[in-house]
C-alpha positions, -999 to +999 in steps of 0.1 A: -335-130-750-311-114-772-280-096-753-284-058-756-258-043-782-222-028-760-219+005-763-194+026-779-179+035-749-181+038-711-202+070-694-172+070-667-138+052-664-121+051-625-087+051-621-081+035-583-058+058-568-032+059-530-053+054-505-087+047-516-093+078-536-104+078-572-100+093-607-133+098-626-129+107-661-168+113-673-174+109-710-184+141-731-222+144-728-246+166-747-286+168-747-289+145-776-320+124-768-338+148-747-370+176-744-335+197-749-323+192-780-328+215-802-339+241-774-314+269-766-281+263-755-296+271-714-314+245-715-289+218-732-261+228-704-286+219-677-295+188-694-257+180-699-247+187-663-278+170-653-264+137-671-228+147-658-239+145-627-255+111-632-226+098-645-210+112-615-237+096-592-230+063-601-197+065-594-204+075-562-193+112-561-210+141-574-207+178-590-184+182-559-156+162-571-153+178-602-123+194-605-117+198-644-142+201-669-140+209-711-169+223-727-176+224-767-200+248-783-207+253-818-212+291-817-192+312-785-221+330-789-239+306-773-213+309-738-236+332-718-266+307-721-242+282-714-226+299-681-259+310-672-266+269-670-238+267-651-236+294-623-271+280-612-262+241-611-231+247-595-239+277-571-235+256-541-206+241-546-176+249-520-150+246-546-155+255-586-136+226-608-111+242-637-128+249-666-118+253-704-147+264-735-137+261-768-159+273-792-166+260-832-170+225-825-195+200-849-212+170-831-226+138-844-262+152-841-277+184-854-300+189-831-273+198-802-250+227-798-226+219-762-211+190-752-195+189-716-168+163-700-154+159-663-128+149-643-131+141-602-111+132-575-132+109-550-109+114-514-102+079-495-121+073-465 
């Protein structure tokens, strides 16, 4: 049985901090390969946020641990759709992460119009 090919990047990298706290850098995620690919920005954003949440969960964290997100949109006219999804997904968070959004991005897949990455901090015990 052949070994699975090594991925080109990690979904998340963890940096230990003092006192058991951890800093988590999540790679940017798109809707590539999902049912949301090629769909409107709001649907793609929901998929991206779900993928980001899964990457954080794999490291014992959640969206509530996010301190910063960066979003790239192919077209800034998609901002309202992205923002609607973000507001819905993050509505229950006690504290919202800082956020940057940049338009005019080009992606590795033509059926994607949004990419989201995040940085999270998990406090020590």
